[in-house]
C-alpha positions in Angstrom: 20.4 -17.2 -36.2 16.7 -17.1 -37.4 16.0 -18.1 -41.0 12.7 -17.1 -42.7 11.9 -17.1 -46.4 15.5 -18.0 -47.2 16.9 -15.0 -45.3 18.9 -15.4 -42.1 19.1 -12.8 -39.3 21.5 -13.1 -36.4 20.5 -11.7 -33.0 22.7 -11.2 -29.9 20.8 -11.7 -26.6 22.4 -10.1 -23.5 21.5 -11.9 -20.3 22.4 -10.1 -17.2 21.9 -10.9 -13.5 20.2 -8.1 -11.6 22.5 -8.7 -8.6 19.6 -9.8 -6.4 18.9 -13.2 -4.9 16.5 -15.3 -7.1 13.6 -17.2 -5.6 11.9 -20.1 -7.5 8.3 -21.2 -6.6 6.7 -24.0 -8.5 3.1 -25.0 -7.5 1.9 -28.5 -8.0 0.9 -29.1 -11.6 1.6 -25.4 -12.2 -1.6 -24.5 -10.4 -2.3 -20.7 -10.4 -2.5 -18.9 -7.1 -6.0 -17.5 -7.2 -7.1 -17.4 -3.6 -6.2 -15.5 -0.4 -7.9 -18.1 1.7 -6.9 -21.5 0.3 -3.3 -22.6 0.8 -1.7 -24.5 -2.2 0.2 -27.5 -0.8 3.2 -29.2 -2.3 4.9 -26.1 -3.6 8.6 -26.4 -4.4 10.7 -23.5 -3.2 14.4 -22.7 -3.8 16.3 -19.5 -3.0 19.6 -18.7 -4.6 21.9 -16.0 -3.2 23.1 -13.2 -5.5 26.4 -15.2 -6.0 24.5 -18.3 -7.2 24.8 -20.3 -4.0 21.7 -22.1 -2.6 20.4 -20.2 0.4 17.3 -22.4 1.0 15.8 -25.5 -0.6 12.5 -26.8 0.8 13.3 -30.1 -0.9 10.7 -32.9 -0.3 9.1 -30.9 2.6 7.6 -28.5 0.1 5.9 -25.3 1.3 2.4 -23.7 1.2 1.5 -20.6 -0.8 -1.6 -18.4 -1.2 -2.5 -14.9 -2.1 -2.5 -12.0 0.4 -3.1 -8.2 0.5 -6.1 -6.0 -0.1 -6.0 -3.6 -3.1 -2.6 -5.0 -4.2 -4.2 -8.5 -4.5 -6.7 -7.1 -7.0 -3.9 -6.2 -9.5 -3.6 -9.4 -11.4 -0.5 -8.3 -13.2 1.7 -8.6 -10.1 0.1 -10.1 -7.0 1.5 -10.4 -3.5 1.8 -13.9 -1.8 2.0 -15.5 1.6 4.3 -18.5 2.3 4.2 -21.1 5.0 7.2 -23.4 5.5 7.0 -26.8 7.2 9.7 -25.8 9.6 11.2 -22.5 10.8 14.1 -21.4 8.6 16.4 -18.4 8.2 15.9 -17.0 4.7 18.7 -14.8 3.3 20.1 -14.2 6.7 16.9 -13.0 8.3 15.7 -14.4 11.7 14.1 -17.8 11.4 10.4 -18.2 10.9 7.7 -20.3 9.3 5.5 -17.6 7.8 6.7 -15.1 5.2 5.3 -12.5 2.8 6.2 -11.7 -0.8 5.2 -8.1 -1.3 4.8 -7.0 -4.9 5.3 -3.2 -4.3 3.2 -2.7 -7.4 2.2 0.9 -6.5 5.7 1.9 -5.4 7.9 2.9 -8.4 11.0 2.6 -6.2 10.2 -0.9 -4.9 12.0 0.5 -1.8 9.6 2.3 0.5 8.8 -0.8 2.7 12.5 -1.5 3.2 13.2 2.1 4.0 10.5 2.2 6.7 11.9 -1.0 8.2 15.4 0.3 8.2 14.3 3.5 10.0 12.3 1.5 12.5 15.2 -0.8 13.3 17.7 2.0 13.6 15.9 4.9 15.1 13.2 3.5 17.3 12.9 1.1 20.3 9.8 -0.7 18.9 9.7 -4.3 20.2 9.9 -5.7 16.7 10.2 -4.4 13.1 10.1 -6.8 10.1 13.2 -7.7 8.2 13.1 -8.1 4.4 15.2 -8.8 1.4 14.5 -8.0 -2.3 14.4 -11.0 -4.6 13.7 -11.8 -8.2 10.7 -14.1 -8.2 10.3 -16.9 -10.7 6.9 -18.4 -10.4 6.1 -21.6 -12.3 9.0 -20.9 -14.7 8.0 -17.2 -15.4 10.0 -14.3 -14.1 7.4 -12.1 -12.4 9.7 -9.3 -11.2 11.1 -7.7 -8.1 9.5 -8.8 -4.8 10.2 -8.0 -1.2 10.5 -11.2 0.8 9.9 -10.2 4.5 8.7 -11.6 7.8 5.0 -11.8 8.5 3.5 -9.7 11.3 2.7 -12.4 13.8 2.2 -12.7 17.6 4.9 -15.2 18.6 8.2 -15.5 20.3 10.9 -13.8 18.2 8.4 -11.5 16.5 5.6 -9.5 18.1 5.6 -10.1 21.9 2.7 -10.0 24.3 -0.7 -11.7 24.7 -2.6 -10.1 21.8 -1.8 -8.5 18.4 -4.5 -6.1 17.4 -5.1 -4.1 14.1 -6.9 -0.8 13.8 -8.8 -1.4 10.6 -11.5 1.1 9.8 -11.2 0.0 6.2 -12.6 -3.4 7.1 -15.8 -1.7 8.1 -16.5 -4.3 10.8 -14.5 -6.2 13.4 -14.2 -7.8 16.7 -14.3 -4.6 18.7 -15.5 -1.0 18.0 -13.8 1.8 19.9 -16.1 3.2 22.6 -14.9 6.8 22.0 -13.4 6.7 18.5 -15.7 4.3 16.8 -12.7 2.8 15.1 -12.7 -0.9 14.2 -10.3 -3.3 15.9 -9.5 -6.8 14.9 -7.5 -9.3 17.0 -4.9 -10.7 14.6 -3.2 -13.1 17.0 -3.2 -14.5 20.5 -0.3 -15.9 22.4 -2.4 -16.8 25.4 -2.2 -20.5 26.0 -5.4 -22.4 24.9 -7.1 -19.1 23.9 -7.9 -18.5 20.2 -7.8 -15.0 18.9 -11.6 -15.0 18.1 -12.6 -16.6 21.4 -15.2 -14.8 23.6 -12.5 -14.6 26.3 -10.0 -12.9 24.1 -12.5 -10.4 22.6 -13.9 -9.6 26.1 -10.4 -8.9 27.5 -9.2 -6.8 24.6 -12.4 -4.8 24.5 -12.1 -4.0 28.2 -8.5 -2.8 27.7 -9.3 -0.7 24.6 -12.4 0.8 26.2 -10.6 1.7 29.4 -7.8 3.3 27.4 -10.1 5.4 25.2 -12.2 6.5 28.1 -9.1 7.6 30.0 -7.5 9.2 26.9 -10.6 11.3 26.2 -11.3 12.1 29.8 -10.8 15.4 31.5 -7.8 14.1 33.5 -6.1 12.3 30.7 -2.7 14.0 31.6 -2.9 13.1 35.3 0.5 11.4 36.1 -1.2 9.0 38.5 -4.4 8.0 36.6 -4.0 9.4 33.1 -3.6 7.6 29.8 0.2 7.2 30.2 -0.4 4.7 33.0 -2.1 2.4 30.5 0.4 2.4 27.7 4.1 2.3 26.8 4.5 6.0 25.7 7.8 5.5 23.8 6.3 2.8 21.6 3.5 5.2 20.6 6.0 8.0 19.8 8.2 5.6 17.8 5.3 4.2 15.8 4.0 7.7 15.2 7.4 8.9 14.2 7.8 6.5 11.3 4.1 6.8 10.2 4.0 10.6 10.3 7.5 11.0 8.9 6.5 8.9 5.9 3.1 10.5 5.7 1.7 7.0 5.2 -1.6 7.0 3.4 -3.2 4.3 5.5 -1.4 5.2 8.7 -4.1 7.4 10.3 -5.5 4.4 12.1 -7.3 3.4 8.8 -5.7 0.0 8.2 -2.5 -2.0 8.9 -2.1 0.0 12.1 -1.0 -2.6 14.8 -0.5 -2.6 18.5 0.0 -5.4 21.0 -1.2 -6.0 24.5 1.3 -7.2 27.1 0.4 -9.7 29.9 0.0 -6.8 32.4 -2.5 -5.2 30.0 -0.2 -2.4 28.9 -0.7 -1.3 25.3 2.4 -1.1 23.1 2.2 0.4 19.6 3.7 -1.5 16.7 4.9 -3.1 14.6 5.0 -0.8 11.6 3.7 -2.2 8.3 2.7 -1.2 4.8 4.5 1.8 3.3 4.1 1.4 -0.5 2.1 4.6 -0.6 4.3 6.5 1.8 7.4 8.8 1.6 5.9 11.1 -1.1 5.0 8.1 -3.3 1.2 8.2 -3.4 0.7 7.6 -7.2 -2.8 9.0 -7.2 -1.8 12.6 -6.4 1.3 13.7 -8.3 -0.7 16.2 -10.3 -3.4 17.1 -7.9 -6.8 17.0 -9.7 -10.2 17.8 -8.4 -9.3 17.3 -4.8 -11.6 16.0 -2.1 -11.3 12.5 -3.4 -9.3 11.3 -0.4 -12.3 10.0 1.4 -13.4 8.2 -1.8 -10.1 6.4 -2.2 -9.5 5.0 1.3 -11.3 7.1 3.9 -8.6 9.7 4.2 -10.8 12.5 5.4 -11.4 14.2 2.1 -7.9 15.3 1.3 -6.7 15.8 -2.2 -4.3 13.0 -3.0 -1.4 15.5 -3.7 -1.5 16.2 0.0 0.2 13.0 0.8 3.2 13.9 -1.4 3.8 17.2 0.3 6.7 17.2 2.8 4.8 19.7 5.0 1.6 19.2 7.0 0.4 16.6 9.5 -1.5 13.4 8.7 -1.3 10.9 11.5 -1.6 13.6 14.1 -5.1 14.2 12.9 -6.1 10.6 13.6 -8.0 9.1 16.6 -5.8 8.7 19.6 -3.0 10.9 18.4 -5.2 14.0 18.3 -5.3 13.8 22.1 -1.7 12.7 22.5 -0.5 15.8 20.6 -1.9 17.8 23.6 0.6 16.1 25.9 4.0 17.9 26.3 5.7 14.6 27.2 4.7 13.1 23.8 5.8 16.2 21.9 9.1 16.4 23.8 10.1 12.8 23.1 9.0 13.0 19.5 11.1 16.2 19.1 14.2 14.4 20.4 13.8 11.5 18.0 13.2 13.7 15.0 16.3 15.7 15.9 18.4 12.5 16.2 17.3 11.3 12.8 17.9 14.7 11.2 21.4 14.7 12.7 22.0 11.4 11.0 20.6 12.3 7.6 23.9 11.9 5.9 24.0 8.2 6.9 20.4 7.7 5.8 21.1 9.3 2.4 24.1 7.0 2.0 21.9 4.0 2.8 19.3 5.1 0.2 22.1 5.6 -2.4 23.4 2.1 -1.7 19.9 0.6 -2.3 19.5 2.7 -5.5 22.5 0.9 -6.9 21.4 -2.4 -5.6 17.9 -2.2 -7.1 18.7 -0.4 -10.4 19.0 -3.4 -12.7 16.1 -5.2 -11.1 13.9 -2.1 -11.3 14.6 -1.8 -15.1 13.7 -5.5 -15.6 10.5 -5.1 -13.6 9.7 -2.1 -15.7 10.0 -4.1 -18.9 7.8 -6.9 -17.6 4.9 -4.6 -16.6 5.0 -2.1 -19.5 5.8 0.7 -17.1 8.4 3.4 -16.5 7.9 3.0 -12.7 5.9 1.1 -10.3 2.1 0.8 -10.7 1.7 2.7 -13.9 1.5 -0.3 -16.1 -1.2 -3.0 -16.4 -3.3 -1.3 -13.8 -6.5 -2.0 -15.7 -6.3 -5.8 -15.4 -7.9 -6.1 -12.0 -10.4 -8.2 -10.1 -12.8 -6.1 -8.0 -14.2 -6.7 -4.6 -16.3 -3.8 -3.4 -14.8 -4.1 0.1 -11.3 -3.7 -1.3 -11.9 -0.9 -3.8 -11.5 2.1 -1.5 -7.8 2.9 -2.1 -7.4 1.7 -5.7 -8.2 5.0 -7.5 -10.1 5.4 -10.7 -7.4 3.6 -12.8 -8.3 0.0 -12.3 -11.8 -0.5 -13.4 -12.8 -2.9 -16.2 -15.0 -1.2 -18.8 -17.2 -3.4 -20.9 -20.2 -2.2 -22.9 -21.5 1.3 -22.3 -25.3 1.5 -22.3 -28.3 3.0 -20.5 -28.6 0.1 -18.0 -25.0 -0.4 -17.0 -23.7 3.1 -17.3 -20.0 2.5 -17.4 -20.4 -1.2 -17.2 -18.4 -2.5 -14.2 -17.7 0.9 -12.7 -16.8 0.3 -9.1 -19.6 2.3 -7.7 -23.4 2.0 -8.5 -24.5 3.7 -11.7 -28.1 3.5 -12.8 -29.4 4.6 -16.1 -27.6 7.2 -18.1 -30.1 9.6 -19.6 -31.2 13.2 -19.5 -32.6 12.9 -16.0 -29.8 11.1 -14.2 -26.7 12.1 -16.1 -24.3 9.6 -14.7 -26.7 8.3 -12.1 -24.7 7.4 -9.1 -21.5 9.4 -9.9 -20.0 10.7 -6.7 -20.6 14.3 -7.8 -23.9 15.9 -8.9 -24.7 15.6 -12.6 -28.0 16.9 -13.9 -29.2 16.5 -17.5 -27.1 15.1 -20.3 -28.0 16.4 -23.7 -26.4 18.0 -26.7 -26.2 21.4 -25.0 -24.9 20.5 -21.7 -22.9 17.4 -22.4 -22.3 16.0 -19.0 -24.4 18.6 -17.3 -22.6 19.7 -14.2 -19.3 18.1 -15.1 -16.5 20.5 -14.1 -15.8 21.4 -17.7 -18.2 22.2 -20.6 -19.3 19.3 -22.8 -21.5 19.7 -25.8 -22.9 16.9 -28.0 -21.9 13.3 -27.4 -22.1 11.1 -30.5 -20.0 8.5 -32.3 -17.9 11.1 -34.1 -17.1 13.3 -31.2 -17.0 10.8 -28.4 -17.3 13.0 -25.3 -17.8 16.2 -27.3 -15.7 18.9 -25.9 -13.8 16.8 -23.5 -10.4 18.4 -22.9 -8.8 15.7 -25.1 -9.9 14.1 -28.4 -12.2 11.1 -28.2 -13.5 9.1 -31.1 -16.3 6.6 -31.2 -17.4 5.1 -27.9 -18.8 1.6 -28.1 -18.4 -1.8 -26.5 -15.4 -2.7 -28.8 -13.3 0.5 -28.3 -14.4 1.5 -24.8 -13.3 5.1 -24.5 -12.1 5.3 -28.1 -9.2 7.7 -28.4 -8.7 8.2 -24.7 -5.3 9.9 -24.3 -3.8 6.8 -22.9 -4.0 3.1 -24.1 -6.3 0.9 -22.2 -5.3 -2.8 -21.9 -8.8 -4.3 -21.8 -9.4 -2.4 -25.1 -6.1 -2.8 -26.9 -2.8 -4.5 -26.4 -0.5 -1.9 -24.9 -1.5 -1.7 -21.2 -1.6 1.7 -19.5 1.9 2.9 -20.4 2.8 6.3 -19.0 -0.6 7.7 -18.5 -2.0 10.8 -16.8 -5.5 11.7 -15.7 -4.9 14.6 -13.4 -8.5 15.8 -13.6 -9.6 12.8 -11.4 -6.7 13.2 -9.0 -5.0 10.2 -10.6 -1.6 10.3 -12.2 1.5 8.3 -12.7 4.7 9.5 -11.2 6.6 10.4 -14.4 9.9 9.8 -12.8 12.6 7.3 -13.6 13.8 4.9 -10.9 16.9 7.1 -10.2 14.8 10.2 -10.0 12.3 8.4 -7.7 15.1 7.5 -5.3 16.4 11.0 -5.2 12.9 12.3 -4.6 12.6 10.0 -1.5 15.8 11.5 -0.1 14.4 15.0 -0.8 11.1 14.2 0.8 12.6 12.7 3.9 15.0 15.6 4.5 12.4 18.3 3.9 9.9 16.4 6.1 12.3 16.1 9.0 13.1 19.8 8.8 9.5 20.7 8.8 8.6 18.4 11.7 11.5 19.7 13.8 10.5 23.3 13.2 6.9 22.7 14.0 7.6 20.7 17.2 10.0 23.4 18.4 7.1 25.9 18.1 4.8 23.6 20.1 7.3 23.2 22.9 7.7 27.0 23.4 
């Protein structure tokens, strides 16, 4: 009972377990995890199974923790983390290891897409290794921070990724250890299993560069299909087909050799594709494209060759097949034939896959609703998206949603807009806006903006903007923007929509999202099988 001013009110509080394991992390002196580079030592870690039994207790050994991720790390509301144990351990029944990841799945309203990709990789491919993961409720320094995916870290070592070198294709990084001699792509060595040879040593870089250059020259050569000297003599073909299958099936946003695209090099210099990784924007779940928009912003948000974001949520059409090496491989009947067989096998098993998704929908339902409450959202990312830290190198795939917006004046333009914006006046319009904008005056409003805009003043806001806007100043930001803005008021982003910029929230409940994943998967398999049949004729 609560008593105030002589009156008592009685409240009943219902506490319900989500049905997932619970993981407790307590940093030394409740120190915040603010760095991706600096490990925090002496962190206490305990994991309880769903039935309450202790699964793992670091005890006095403690663990180390730091931040991880790229765009997801910039979302301060729910950040991903990396863990390092003192000794290898099996966590929640997964194979033992020392290094683990806690994925926030902030952009995924189902919290499930990474798990689905791993399930498909483990059951429908022959990739050397696919990560294992388990969903947990994470309690960090005494605060429940939501549903996280505890999974194995991609690492070159016995029991995980085999071979001499683990390499990532990472055009997003902009620079790296090696640049493809024919593709111009960026490749970074992520791990070396060669004794006494560090991943960034001149010896490692020289050998990996030679292997990649030889492969690209052969792949793009006139005789690339030659059975004795062609590209297939340098790679494990099935691993490329398997990796492509999961990435193309899911239409993974970053999977077109843009980032998080791994391969490993065996002792005999054979290239094997894999492991698969990073699917929070896959399986029809790209949150920046549900309502289309202006289109052509794909290259602005992540180097995706100028496609409208809605393209990634369409079960039809190729994405990975347009990328680098796979453009050439799609000219190989052997590649197409093996891919066709694997697509058919998965489609024959679609009932089993649907049942697996339904099982996970039940398993995650309560946790998803709790995560929703914590982040002011009806699903996934569409919550406190504005509360972000910006690194120019990490902005590419964040969309327009997450920029801080302090004072609006002629020097700063939109303040901390994530791209350069010089003065805002009648000559420059919005200065460095990524589309042309001539004069800005009472007649033209925003000049060449794709909709008419008359006067801009404190009573009209943006004039004839297609939604009402009150005064615009440093206190109110965008005034009466059609969605609340957390830096400017107290309600976070809620269920917002800004389709005109190609940015929108999913507008689906958790249950609807899981059903959509099933629909997307089924329709995509059917489309792929039909298209591949035509190519084999």
